[in-house]
C-alpha positions in Angstrom: 189.0 115.2 167.7 188.6 113.7 170.6 190.6 117.0 172.5 187.4 118.8 171.9 184.6 116.5 173.2 182.8 118.4 176.0 178.7 115.9 175.9 178.0 112.8 175.4 176.7 113.7 172.2 180.1 115.4 171.5 181.5 111.5 172.1 179.2 110.0 170.1 179.9 112.1 167.2 183.3 110.9 167.5 183.0 107.8 168.0 180.6 107.4 165.7 182.7 107.2 162.2 184.8 104.7 163.9 181.8 102.1 164.3 181.6 99.3 161.7 184.5 101.8 159.3 182.9 99.3 156.3 179.6 100.1 156.8 176.8 102.5 156.9 173.7 102.2 158.7 170.6 100.4 157.5 168.4 102.9 155.6 164.6 101.4 154.9 162.3 104.0 153.2 159.3 104.4 155.5 156.9 103.1 153.6 158.7 99.7 154.0 159.5 100.4 157.6 155.9 100.1 158.1 155.1 96.7 156.3 157.7 94.2 157.4 160.5 94.4 160.5 163.6 95.8 159.5 166.6 94.1 157.3 170.4 95.4 159.1 172.5 94.0 155.8 174.7 96.4 154.7 172.9 99.5 153.6 172.6 102.0 151.4 171.5 105.4 152.5 169.2 107.9 151.4 169.9 111.4 150.0 169.3 114.0 152.3 166.6 115.6 149.9 165.1 112.4 148.7 164.5 111.5 152.7 163.2 115.1 152.9 160.8 115.4 150.0 159.1 111.4 151.2 159.1 112.9 155.1 156.7 115.7 153.9 155.1 113.6 151.4 154.3 111.0 153.4 152.5 110.8 157.1 151.7 107.5 158.5 148.2 106.2 159.5 147.6 103.5 161.8 144.3 102.4 163.7 142.8 101.6 166.5 141.3 98.3 167.2 140.4 95.7 169.8 142.1 92.5 170.6 141.2 90.1 173.3 143.3 90.5 176.6 142.0 87.1 178.9 143.7 87.4 181.7 145.2 83.9 183.0 143.2 81.4 185.1 145.3 82.3 188.1 144.2 84.1 191.5 143.9 87.5 191.4 147.4 88.9 192.0 147.5 90.0 196.6 146.1 93.6 197.1 148.4 95.8 199.2 146.8 95.4 202.7 145.7 98.5 203.5 142.4 101.4 203.3 141.1 101.7 199.6 139.1 104.5 198.3 135.8 103.3 197.2 133.7 106.9 195.0 130.2 106.2 194.8 126.9 108.4 193.3 124.6 107.9 197.0 122.0 108.8 194.8 122.6 106.0 192.7 121.2 102.1 194.4 123.0 100.2 191.8 126.5 101.6 192.9 125.8 101.9 196.5 125.1 98.6 196.3 128.4 97.9 194.8 129.9 99.7 196.8 128.9 97.9 200.1 129.9 94.6 197.7 133.7 96.0 197.6 133.8 97.1 201.2 133.1 92.9 201.6 135.1 91.6 199.6 137.9 93.9 200.1 137.9 92.6 203.9 138.6 89.0 203.5 141.7 90.5 201.8 142.5 91.8 204.9 141.9 95.4 203.0 139.2 98.2 204.2 136.7 99.7 201.9 136.3 103.4 202.8 133.3 105.0 201.1 133.3 108.2 199.1 130.2 109.9 198.1 131.5 111.8 194.9 129.8 114.8 195.7 132.2 115.0 198.6 134.8 115.4 195.9 133.7 118.8 195.0 136.9 120.8 194.5 141.0 119.6 196.0 140.7 121.3 199.4 137.7 119.4 200.1 139.2 116.2 198.5 142.8 116.9 200.5 140.7 117.0 203.7 138.7 113.5 203.2 142.5 111.7 202.2 143.9 113.3 205.1 141.2 111.9 207.3 141.5 108.7 205.8 145.4 108.7 206.7 144.3 108.8 210.0 142.0 107.0 211.1 143.0 103.8 208.8 146.7 104.5 208.9 147.4 105.0 205.0 145.3 104.7 201.4 147.0 102.0 199.4 144.7 102.3 196.8 141.2 103.3 195.2 138.3 102.2 192.9 136.6 105.0 191.1 132.8 104.3 190.4 131.1 107.0 189.4 130.3 106.8 186.2 129.1 103.0 185.7 125.7 104.2 186.5 122.9 105.0 183.7 122.7 108.4 182.4 121.0 110.8 179.7 121.8 109.1 175.9 124.1 111.2 174.0 122.9 113.7 172.3 120.3 114.3 174.3 121.9 116.6 176.8 122.9 120.3 176.7 126.4 121.4 177.4 125.6 122.6 181.0 124.4 118.7 181.6 127.7 117.8 180.2 129.8 120.1 182.1 128.4 119.3 185.4 128.9 115.3 184.4 132.4 115.8 183.5 132.8 117.5 186.5 131.4 115.2 188.7 132.5 112.0 187.3 136.0 113.6 186.2 136.7 116.3 188.3 136.0 114.0 191.1 139.0 111.6 189.7 141.1 115.2 188.9 141.4 116.1 192.9 141.3 112.6 194.2 144.3 112.3 192.9 145.9 115.6 193.8 144.7 114.9 197.4 147.0 111.4 196.6 149.8 112.9 195.3 152.0 111.6 198.2 150.7 107.8 198.0 150.9 107.9 194.5 154.6 108.5 194.6 155.2 105.7 196.5 155.5 107.3 200.2 153.7 104.5 201.8 156.1 101.7 200.3 153.5 100.3 198.1 152.8 100.0 194.6 149.7 102.6 194.8 146.4 100.3 192.6 144.1 103.2 191.2 141.5 101.4 188.9 138.3 103.7 187.1 135.4 102.0 186.1 133.6 103.2 183.1 129.8 101.5 181.3 129.4 103.3 178.3 132.1 105.1 178.1 134.7 103.1 175.7 135.5 102.1 172.4 135.9 98.6 172.3 133.9 97.3 169.1 134.4 97.5 165.6 131.7 99.1 163.8 130.5 95.6 162.0 127.4 95.9 164.8 125.9 98.1 162.6 126.2 96.9 159.1 124.6 93.6 160.7 121.5 95.7 161.9 122.2 95.3 165.4 122.3 98.5 167.5 125.5 99.8 168.2 125.7 101.5 172.3 129.6 102.1 172.1 129.9 105.7 173.1 126.4 106.0 174.4 128.1 108.0 177.2 130.8 110.2 175.3 132.0 112.2 178.4 133.5 109.8 179.9 136.2 109.3 177.8 137.6 112.0 179.9 138.0 109.6 182.4 140.2 107.3 180.1 142.6 110.2 178.6 143.3 111.2 182.7 144.3 107.9 184.0 146.3 107.3 181.0 148.1 110.8 181.9 148.5 109.7 185.5 150.1 106.4 184.9 152.9 108.6 183.0 152.8 110.8 185.6 153.7 108.6 188.8 155.3 105.5 187.6 155.4 104.0 190.8 151.9 103.4 190.9 149.7 100.9 189.5 146.8 102.6 187.1 143.7 101.2 184.8 140.6 102.4 183.7 138.4 99.5 182.4 134.6 100.4 180.7 132.2 97.6 180.0 128.8 97.2 178.4 127.3 96.5 181.8 127.5 96.9 185.9 130.1 95.2 186.7 130.3 92.9 190.1 132.8 93.3 192.7 134.7 90.3 191.9 135.3 91.5 188.6 136.8 95.2 190.2 138.6 93.3 192.7 140.1 91.5 189.7 141.1 94.1 187.8 142.5 96.0 190.7 144.6 93.3 191.2 146.0 93.7 187.7 146.2 97.1 187.7 149.8 98.0 186.0 150.7 94.9 184.8 149.3 95.2 180.9 147.4 97.9 179.3 146.1 100.6 180.9 142.8 100.9 179.1 140.8 97.7 179.4 137.1 97.0 178.1 134.4 94.0 178.7 132.1 93.5 175.6 129.7 90.6 175.8 131.7 89.2 178.8 135.0 89.5 176.8 137.8 91.0 178.3 139.9 93.1 175.6 142.5 95.4 175.0 143.1 98.1 172.3 146.3 98.2 169.5 147.5 100.3 167.2 148.1 98.7 163.7 149.6 100.2 160.7 146.4 100.3 157.9 147.1 102.6 154.5 144.1 103.0 152.7 143.7 101.0 149.7 142.3 102.5 146.4 139.1 100.5 147.1 138.2 102.0 150.3 137.9 105.6 149.2 135.0 107.4 147.5 134.9 110.0 144.7 135.9 113.5 146.1 133.0 114.4 147.8 133.5 118.7 148.0 133.2 120.6 144.8 133.1 124.2 143.8 129.2 123.8 145.2 130.1 123.2 149.1 130.8 125.0 152.2 132.8 123.9 154.8 132.9 125.5 158.6 136.5 124.9 160.2 136.6 126.1 163.4 140.5 127.4 164.7 140.5 127.6 161.0 142.4 130.5 160.2 145.6 129.9 161.8 148.2 127.0 162.5 147.6 123.4 161.4 144.1 124.0 160.6 144.7 126.5 158.4 147.0 124.7 156.6 144.1 121.7 155.9 141.7 124.3 155.2 144.5 125.7 152.2 144.8 122.0 151.3 141.3 121.3 150.9 140.4 124.8 149.1 142.8 123.9 146.4 141.3 120.2 146.0 137.9 121.2 145.8 137.5 124.8 145.5 134.9 124.9 148.2 133.7 127.9 150.1 135.4 127.9 153.5 133.9 129.7 156.6 136.9 130.2 158.9 136.1 130.9 163.1 138.0 131.9 165.1 138.9 134.2 168.2 141.0 136.5 166.9 139.5 139.8 165.5 138.2 140.0 162.1 141.2 141.4 159.7 142.3 144.2 158.5 144.7 145.5 155.8 148.3 145.5 157.2 149.8 149.1 157.3 152.5 149.5 154.8 155.3 150.1 157.6 154.8 146.4 158.7 153.7 145.0 155.3 157.2 144.0 154.6 158.9 143.4 158.1 159.4 139.8 159.1 161.1 140.0 162.1 159.9 140.5 165.5 162.6 142.8 166.8 162.2 145.2 163.5 158.0 145.0 164.3 158.4 145.5 168.1 160.8 148.7 167.2 157.7 150.1 164.8 155.3 149.3 167.4 157.3 151.3 170.2 157.8 154.2 167.3 154.1 154.4 167.0 153.8 154.8 170.6 156.1 157.3 171.1 154.3 159.4 168.4 151.3 159.4 170.0 152.7 160.5 173.0 152.3 157.0 174.6 154.9 155.6 177.0 155.4 151.9 175.5 154.9 149.5 178.1 156.3 145.8 177.4 152.6 144.4 178.2 150.8 146.3 176.0 153.6 145.9 173.2 153.8 142.1 173.2 150.0 142.1 172.6 150.0 144.9 169.7 152.8 142.7 168.5 150.6 139.4 168.9 147.6 140.8 167.4 149.7 142.5 164.2 150.8 138.8 163.5 147.6 137.5 163.9 145.6 139.3 161.3 148.9 138.9 159.2 148.2 135.4 159.3 144.8 135.1 158.9 144.8 137.5 155.7 147.5 135.5 154.1 145.5 132.2 155.1 142.6 133.9 153.4 144.8 134.8 150.4 146.3 131.8 149.7 142.6 130.0 150.1 141.5 132.6 147.1 144.9 131.8 145.1 144.3 127.9 145.2 141.0 128.6 143.7 138.8 128.3 146.4 136.4 131.4 148.5 137.1 132.1 152.1 135.5 134.2 154.8 136.3 134.9 158.4 134.0 135.5 161.4 135.3 136.2 164.8 133.5 134.2 167.6 135.1 132.5 170.8 133.1 128.8 169.4 134.3 127.5 173.7 131.2 130.5 174.1 128.1 128.4 173.6 125.5 130.9 173.2 127.8 132.8 171.0 128.5 129.5 168.8 124.9 129.3 168.8 123.8 132.1 167.6 126.8 132.1 164.6 125.4 129.0 163.6 121.9 129.9 163.2 123.4 132.9 161.0 125.4 130.6 158.8 122.3 127.9 158.1 120.2 130.6 156.7 123.2 131.9 154.1 124.8 128.6 153.6 124.1 125.2 153.1 126.9 123.5 155.1 128.2 120.1 153.6 131.6 120.1 155.7 133.0 120.2 159.0 136.8 120.9 159.9 136.9 121.1 164.0 140.1 122.1 164.6 139.6 124.5 167.9 141.3 123.7 171.0 144.3 125.3 173.2 146.4 123.9 175.6 147.5 125.0 179.5 150.0 121.9 180.3 150.8 121.1 183.6 150.8 118.6 185.8 147.8 116.7 187.1 148.9 117.8 190.5 149.4 121.6 189.9 146.3 121.6 187.5 143.8 124.2 188.3 139.7 123.2 188.0 139.3 126.4 185.7 141.9 125.5 183.9 141.0 121.5 183.5 137.4 122.4 182.4 138.6 125.6 179.9 140.9 123.2 177.6 137.6 120.4 178.1 134.9 122.9 176.9 136.7 124.8 174.0 137.2 120.9 172.6 134.1 119.8 172.9 131.7 122.2 173.0 131.6 123.2 169.6 130.6 119.7 168.3 127.6 119.9 170.3 126.6 123.2 169.1 127.2 121.7 165.3 124.9 118.5 166.1 122.4 120.6 167.6 122.1 123.9 165.4 123.3 122.8 161.8 121.8 120.3 159.8 123.8 117.3 160.1 121.8 115.1 157.3 123.6 117.5 155.0 126.9 116.9 156.0 128.6 115.2 153.4 132.5 115.2 155.5 133.4 115.9 159.2 136.9 115.5 160.7 137.5 116.3 164.1 140.7 117.2 164.7 142.1 115.5 168.1 145.3 114.1 169.6 147.3 111.0 169.7 147.9 112.6 173.6 144.2 111.3 174.1 144.9 107.8 172.8 148.7 107.3 174.2 148.2 109.8 176.9 151.0 112.5 177.9 152.9 114.1 180.9 151.3 117.6 181.4 148.0 117.2 179.3 145.5 115.3 181.4 143.6 117.7 180.5 143.9 118.1 176.8 143.8 114.0 177.2 140.5 114.0 178.1 139.3 116.8 175.6 140.8 114.6 172.7 139.1 111.3 174.2 135.7 112.8 175.0 136.0 114.0 170.8 137.3 110.7 169.7 134.0 108.8 171.3 131.7 111.6 169.6 133.0 110.9 166.2 132.2 107.3 166.6 128.9 108.5 168.3 128.3 110.3 165.0 129.6 107.4 162.9 126.7 105.5 163.9 124.0 107.9 164.3 124.9 108.7 160.2 125.0 105.0 159.4 121.6 103.9 161.3 120.2 107.2 159.6 121.3 105.9 156.0 123.5 109.0 155.5 126.4 108.7 154.0 128.4 111.6 156.0 132.1 110.5 156.2 133.3 111.1 159.9 136.5 110.8 161.2 138.5 111.7 164.2 142.1 112.5 163.2 144.2 112.0 166.1 147.2 113.8 164.9 151.1 113.8 166.2 152.4 117.2 166.3 153.3 118.8 163.5 156.2 120.3 162.5 156.6 124.4 162.3 152.2 124.5 162.7 150.0 123.8 165.4 150.4 123.7 169.2 154.2 122.7 169.1 156.9 125.5 170.5 160.5 124.4 169.8 160.9 123.3 173.5 158.3 120.8 172.9 159.1 119.9 169.9 162.7 119.0 171.0 161.1 117.5 173.4 158.8 115.0 171.3 161.9 113.9 169.3 163.9 113.1 172.2 161.1 110.8 172.6 160.9 108.8 169.1 158.1 110.7 168.5 158.5 112.7 165.1 156.7 115.7 163.5 154.1 116.2 160.9 155.3 117.9 157.7 152.6 120.1 156.8 152.4 118.9 153.1 152.0 115.3 154.5 149.7 116.1 157.1 147.3 117.8 154.7 147.9 115.2 152.3 146.4 112.4 155.1 143.4 115.0 155.6 142.4 115.0 153.0 142.8 111.4 151.9 140.3 110.5 155.3 137.7 112.8 154.0 137.9 110.7 150.9 137.7 107.3 152.5 134.8 105.1 152.5 132.4 106.1 155.6 133.0 102.4 156.6 136.4 103.3 157.6 137.3 103.5 161.3 136.2 106.7 162.9 139.4 106.9 164.9 142.7 107.1 163.6 146.5 108.0 164.6 148.6 110.2 161.9 152.1 110.8 162.2 155.5 109.1 162.3 156.0 107.6 166.5 156.5 104.5 168.2 153.3 103.9 167.3 154.6 102.5 163.8 154.7 99.2 162.4 152.6 97.0 163.9 150.1 95.9 160.6 146.4 94.2 160.9 147.1 90.6 161.7 149.8 91.0 163.8 149.3 89.6 167.6 150.4 90.6 171.0 153.1 88.6 173.3 152.9 88.9 176.4 156.1 88.2 178.5 158.0 88.0 181.5 161.2 89.1 180.5 163.2 91.7 182.8 163.3 94.3 179.9 160.4 93.5 177.5 157.5 93.3 180.5 154.9 96.0 180.6 155.7 97.1 177.0 154.0 96.8 173.9 155.5 93.5 171.7 154.1 92.0 168.9 154.4 89.2 166.8 154.1 90.4 163.1 152.3 88.6 160.5 155.5 87.5 158.4 157.0 85.9 161.8 159.1 89.2 162.7 158.9 90.4 166.1 158.7 94.3 166.8 158.6 95.8 170.6 157.9 99.6 171.2 159.7 100.4 174.3 159.5 103.2 177.1 162.6 104.0 178.1 161.8 105.5 181.7 164.2 107.3 184.0 162.2 107.9 187.4 160.8 104.4 187.4 164.4 102.4 185.7 167.0 102.1 187.7 169.3 100.8 185.0 168.5 104.4 183.6 168.7 106.5 187.1 172.1 105.2 188.1 174.0 105.6 184.4 174.2 108.7 183.9 176.6 110.4 181.5 176.7 114.7 181.5 174.0 114.9 183.9 171.5 112.5 181.3 170.7 109.1 181.7 172.1 107.0 178.5 171.3 103.1 178.0 174.3 101.2 178.5 175.4 99.3 175.3 175.0 95.6 178.0 171.3 96.7 178.5 171.1 97.4 174.7 172.2 94.2 174.1 169.9 92.4 176.7 167.0 94.4 175.1 167.9 93.0 171.3 168.2 89.2 172.9 165.5 89.3 174.7 163.0 90.4 171.6 165.1 87.7 169.5 164.5 85.3 172.0 160.5 85.5 171.9 160.5 83.9 168.4 161.2 80.4 169.8 160.7 80.1 173.4 161.7 76.9 174.3 165.1 77.5 172.4 168.0 79.1 173.5 170.2 82.4 172.9 173.9 80.6 172.0 175.5 83.4 170.2 175.4 87.6 170.5 177.7 88.7 166.9 178.2 91.9 164.9 176.7 94.5 167.5 176.9 97.5 166.7 176.5 100.9 168.3 175.6 103.9 165.9 173.8 106.1 167.6 173.8 106.6 171.8 170.4 106.8 173.3 170.2 109.5 175.7 167.1 110.1 177.5 167.3 114.4 178.5 163.4 114.4 178.8 162.5 111.5 181.9 161.7 109.1 178.6 162.0 107.8 175.5 160.5 106.3 173.0 162.8 103.2 171.1 161.6 100.7 169.1 162.7 96.8 168.8 163.0 94.9 165.4 163.9 91.4 165.4 163.7 89.2 161.5 164.8 86.2 160.8 168.2 86.0 159.2 168.4 81.8 158.4 166.7 79.1 159.9 167.7 75.1 160.3 166.3 72.3 162.6 169.7 73.2 164.7 170.1 77.2 164.3 167.7 80.0 163.9 169.6 83.4 163.3 167.9 86.6 164.1 169.3 90.2 163.3 168.2 92.3 165.4 168.3 96.7 165.5 167.0 99.5 167.7 165.7 102.7 166.5 164.6 106.0 166.8 160.5 105.7 166.1 161.3 109.3 164.8 164.1 108.6 162.0 163.9 105.8 160.8 166.5 106.1 158.6 169.1 104.3 160.5 169.3 102.2 163.5 170.8 103.3 166.8 172.0 99.7 167.4 171.9 96.2 165.7 173.0 92.6 165.9 172.7 88.8 165.2 171.2 86.9 167.8 171.9 83.0 167.3 169.3 80.2 169.2 169.9 76.6 169.2 167.7 74.1 171.0 170.5 73.0 173.3 173.9 74.8 174.3 176.8 73.6 175.9 177.3 73.7 179.5 180.8 76.1 180.2 183.3 77.0 177.7 187.0 76.8 178.1 189.9 79.7 178.7 192.2 80.1 175.7 195.7 78.8 176.1 197.8 80.7 177.7 195.5 83.0 179.6 198.0 83.8 183.4 196.5 86.1 186.0 197.4 89.6 185.7 199.9 89.9 188.5 200.8 93.4 189.1 198.5 95.4 191.7 196.2 97.6 191.0 196.5 101.4 192.4 193.4 101.3 193.7 190.4 99.7 195.5 187.3 98.8 194.1 185.6 101.0 196.1 188.3 104.0 195.5 188.1 103.3 191.3 184.1 103.8 191.7 184.5 106.9 193.6 187.7 108.5 191.5 187.7 107.0 187.9 183.6 105.1 186.8 180.8 107.1 186.5 178.5 103.9 187.0 175.7 104.4 190.3 175.2 101.7 192.6 173.3 99.5 190.5 175.8 98.7 188.6 179.3 98.6 191.2 180.0 94.7 191.0 183.5 95.0 191.1 184.1 93.2 194.8 188.6 93.2 194.4 190.9 94.0 191.3 192.8 90.7 191.2 195.7 92.3 189.2 196.3 93.9 186.0 199.2 95.0 183.3 199.3 96.5 179.3 197.6 93.2 178.3 194.8 92.7 181.0 192.8 93.6 184.1 190.9 90.8 186.3 188.5 91.1 189.0 186.0 89.4 191.1 182.6 90.5 190.8 178.8 90.6 192.3 176.6 89.4 189.4 173.3 90.2 192.0 171.2 92.4 189.3 168.4 92.6 191.6 169.2 96.6 191.7 168.2 97.0 188.2 164.9 96.5 187.8 161.6 95.3 189.8 162.3 93.1 192.6 161.8 89.0 191.0 162.3 90.4 187.3 165.8 90.2 187.2 165.8 86.5 185.0 167.8 87.2 182.5 169.1 85.8 179.4 172.6 87.7 178.9 173.5 89.4 182.6 173.6 93.1 181.7 175.2 93.6 185.0 178.0 91.1 184.0 178.4 92.6 180.4 178.6 95.9 181.7 181.0 95.2 184.0 183.6 94.3 181.1 183.1 97.7 180.0 183.8 98.9 183.3 187.0 97.0 183.8 187.8 98.3 180.4 187.5 101.7 181.6 189.8 100.7 184.8 192.8 98.9 182.6 192.8 102.4 180.0 192.9 104.3 183.7 195.4 102.8 185.0 197.4 102.7 182.0 197.2 105.6 179.7 195.0 108.0 182.2 192.0 107.6 179.2 188.5 106.5 179.6 187.4 104.2 176.9 183.6 103.5 176.2 182.3 100.5 174.7 180.8 100.9 171.1 180.7 97.6 169.8 181.3 93.7 170.2 182.3 90.7 168.2 181.1 87.6 169.8 179.3 86.8 172.5 178.9 82.6 173.6 176.9 82.0 175.9 177.0 78.8 178.3 174.1 76.6 180.2 176.0 77.3 183.1 175.1 80.9 183.1 172.0 80.6 184.2 173.7 78.8 187.9 176.1 82.4 188.4 173.9 83.5 191.0 174.5 80.7 193.1 178.3 80.5 192.5 180.9 81.1 196.0 183.2 83.3 193.1 182.5 85.1 189.7 186.1 86.4 188.1 186.6 88.1 184.7 189.4 88.0 182.8 190.0 90.7 180.4 192.7 90.5 177.6 193.9 93.5 174.9 195.1 92.9 172.2 198.7 94.5 171.4 197.3 97.4 169.2 195.0 98.2 172.1 196.4 101.5 173.3 195.1 105.4 174.9 192.1 106.1 172.1 191.5 102.3 171.4 190.9 99.1 172.6 189.9 95.4 171.0 189.3 93.2 174.3 188.7 89.6 174.8 187.1 88.8 177.9 185.9 85.0 180.2 183.7 85.5 182.8 184.0 82.5 185.0 181.7 81.4 187.7 183.3 78.5 190.2 186.0 77.6 187.9 183.2 77.2 184.6 183.5 79.5 181.6 180.0 81.1 181.7 180.8 83.9 179.2 183.1 84.6 176.4 183.8 87.6 174.8 185.5 88.2 171.3 186.2 91.8 169.7 184.9 94.1 172.7 185.7 97.4 171.0 185.9 100.9 172.8 187.0 104.3 171.7 187.8 107.4 173.8 190.5 109.7 175.5 191.7 112.0 178.5 189.2 114.2 178.0 186.0 112.2 179.1 187.8 111.5 182.4 185.5 114.1 183.4 182.2 112.0 183.2 183.3 109.8 186.4 181.4 110.5 189.5 
């Protein structure tokens, strides 16, 4: 079977059946996976049909919660010396004074503050000239603080759409143009990690809704349009990983010293931070299902009328149909497409675009026209839209409800206002489902101002119209369709994230206002993950989501989730995150763990209430050298050695004062390939055995989108103390046959490893039984400087796997890749290996090893002391895989 492999996926598919032959991978139902860390005992796989049915019925639900995020008492990290742009409003005396104070504070740190009036950032060209001037005068720009959104403004909703458009242009548009102008610096061209801080007042959501219950005024989200800044910054952090970003929302104007502190800590934790009553807060996503006591009786009945924007097509249509089936309510569907007409007989039964095009071409020719491709595609698009609207109306009718369709561009405030006024005279509208929206994805640096505002206005303006022209006191339910792109950020979706973060904050404001007025309308901002087969997800986008560990929502489960939110009591959180992804599995009551461990630093790590540990890890091939220098068939692949360290680090957090002594029963079930620059994975550690002298943990790496089985699993043992050094097995003698290549030529001809992994200094010898080499243990190239304090040095473990490849190439001309490890014992002398004069690896192969499989044992010896002893390293491959060599 190995002779046919052509790619890394082919390799993994062939290897997989040989991994742990007597066991299959762990199967954990999705509902269990949300509540506890995953067990990696012998599993029973779910039948595909059962697994699929569960996926269709279940749409995971999470809420966003503020948690304390106090900074350590240590001094503010040193700022890079250079110029910092300070963006402020000249007509705001408070901002002008703060800008002056910041300039003074920066000067004491050998930095220069360069005040920039926000009005001067009126478009990209102006911003580029301003930045170029700062480069010339100051010798370079190393950071900025954006202050334009900390001043007071007219409170929502006492602002019309034109005013909000102007405020978004001034506050968020200026940031867009500044980011575009600073692209060179944000990519790290000046050698420093660019520091970017965006400060806002009244633009965040960092308090729970209890304030209103206590009779206190809740001032959260009083300027909801400022949420756009948070959405844009979170996307910028993903598009420029070399830079350090933070967006901080305050409940009152901050001091210069506090802003300098946040600037210094930018990039050292969460991107989005808030201050409430002097307390520093971050936001976490916590899994929280709706309990029966949280539900209200069904609000919507046959007597109700629901206004649905964007409701005749896509995911909103699916939800509208399900609501009609559940309630019998009348649905008013509003969309940009023309009002539907009955479809012609000649196309009604035709499904495929190819056949439909043929009919349209024939129509054009019959009328004497020359078919033009552009007009043909427009006609096809209109035909399919007309069909989908007709099908939606028919489905609602068949489900027991009633429906009408109205054509209107809801992003046109005047047109939508006229429609709402007309509808109000005909109907008592008691429900809102706002699903209208567009995407025009592009990287921030390539985004036009027109497109940026078009995406935001299409999402935000309809809500402003609804608040102004409908009787809110009659509403029973208002569902705002938002997106996970807003809360998490997403490459290429800066405008869409900005729009949805505004929507989330409008939802919070509505909840506060409704509660203050003593009303009972249920308001929810549903932050959807991507849907399968509906909505704004193309096949390519769907593939990218799945590759990054983000699962897709099945329509049945998504519709059920929306109905459940409509039923939820009005005190339930406004912003909920719906869908499978790396954000799942953190129950309420979990605590965030801060760590300086090399791979988990800056990742989201939590201790769950049952004591288990969960880490949500982003693998980014552009920012992590351990991926950049491990390329197979054109794609970065997570090395088994790095996966081992990742699992070990997660287990180590359980008992920080103990030592890792062993890693056992490590199995690779599926390789972690990063085909689209980054990918999300989840690491879970659960205690298996505990005593005064020993703590054993089962650890697994999962793809968040597919929790049926792990990608990797192992058992990690911790002890209070470990032996200083191990011993060589009796009879292990040096290999004496000279190796046919130098280490340099071996990397050039037979190995695929990039510079960060090229650790072999010299190959001392080899034979049929083994291979010996002297190595370099300096692993600083794998991670950011100063963060190479490994527990199990992945460079050393990967070198053992490299030596197995060199052994198989020299003896059989095959390439064998590692897929399992029986036992790795670690000794205390490992911590001193970097100071050793000589480190050698002795690798010996079991007699049944050959050209397609091997089982190897290895000793890593530093200045005569064994620092690692490896038993049962297994690998598999053949000559076809030789092609992956560099």
